[in-house]
C-alpha positions as CSV (number, residue, x, y, z in Angstrom):
1,M,54.6,91.9,-97.8
2,N,52.3,91.3,-100.6
3,I,48.5,92.5,-99.9
4,V,47.1,89.1,-101.0
5,V,49.3,87.2,-98.5
6,E,48.3,89.6,-95.6
7,R,44.7,89.4,-96.3
8,T,44.6,85.6,-96.7
9,R,46.7,85.3,-93.3
10,M,44.4,87.7,-91.5
11,K,41.3,85.8,-92.7
12,Y,42.8,82.5,-91.8
13,R,43.7,83.7,-88.3
14,N,40.1,84.9,-87.7
15,V,38.8,81.7,-88.8
16,R,41.3,79.7,-86.8
17,E,40.3,81.8,-83.6
18,R,36.6,81.3,-84.3
19,A,37.0,77.7,-84.7
20,Y,38.8,77.4,-81.3
21,Y,41.6,75.8,-83.1
22,N,39.4,72.7,-83.8
23,I,41.5,70.8,-86.3
24,I,38.3,69.7,-88.2
25,D,37.2,73.1,-88.8
26,I,40.7,74.3,-89.5
27,E,41.0,71.5,-92.2
28,Y,37.9,72.5,-94.1
29,H,39.0,76.0,-94.1
30,L,42.3,75.2,-95.4
31,K,40.9,73.0,-98.1
32,S,38.8,75.9,-99.2
33,V,41.7,78.4,-99.2
34,A,43.6,75.7,-101.4
35,I,40.7,75.5,-103.8
36,E,40.8,79.2,-104.1
37,G,44.3,78.9,-105.1
38,L,45.9,80.8,-102.0
39,I,47.1,78.1,-99.8
40,W,50.8,79.1,-100.7
41,C,50.1,82.3,-98.8
42,L,49.8,80.6,-95.4
43,Q,53.2,78.9,-95.6
44,D,55.9,79.9,-93.1
45,M,53.5,81.9,-90.8
46,P,55.2,82.1,-87.5
47,D,52.2,81.2,-85.5
48,M,51.5,77.8,-87.1
49,T,51.2,74.6,-85.4
50,K,52.7,71.4,-86.6
51,A,49.3,70.0,-87.4
52,E,48.5,73.1,-89.6
53,E,51.8,72.9,-91.2
54,I,51.3,69.3,-92.3
55,L,47.7,70.1,-93.5
56,I,49.0,73.0,-95.6
57,N,51.7,71.1,-97.1
58,N,49.2,68.3,-98.0
59,F,46.9,70.6,-99.6
60,L,49.5,72.4,-101.4
61,D,50.5,69.3,-103.2
62,E,47.0,68.1,-103.6
63,Y,45.6,71.3,-105.3
64,R,48.9,72.6,-106.8
65,E,47.2,73.3,-110.2
66,Y,44.8,75.7,-108.5
67,Q,47.2,77.8,-106.9
68,E,47.6,81.4,-108.3
69,Y,50.9,82.8,-107.5
70,D,51.6,86.7,-107.7
71,D,50.8,88.5,-110.9
72,I,49.7,85.2,-112.7
73,R,46.1,86.4,-113.3
74,N,47.1,90.0,-114.4
75,P,50.6,90.1,-115.2
76,L,50.7,93.6,-116.7
77,H,49.4,95.2,-113.6
78,P,51.9,94.0,-110.7
79,Q,50.6,94.1,-107.0
80,L,51.8,96.8,-104.8
81,N,53.8,95.8,-101.6
């Protein structure tokens, strides 16, 4: 798995636990991840709730132009898996 995806998922899991699964706090964090351009990393996580999936898909659509997929920023130096 890509290092960016792993880091983003671990950071999200930590925030989610600290928020005690409060959907309002989770929504705020997901929105900030979307604005950072990394919401796509959280798609298809095995431990997601249905509400989180809905928010992720919504923010992915809403902030699609912000998303930075693999190697777009620096295509000459690919990420190591």
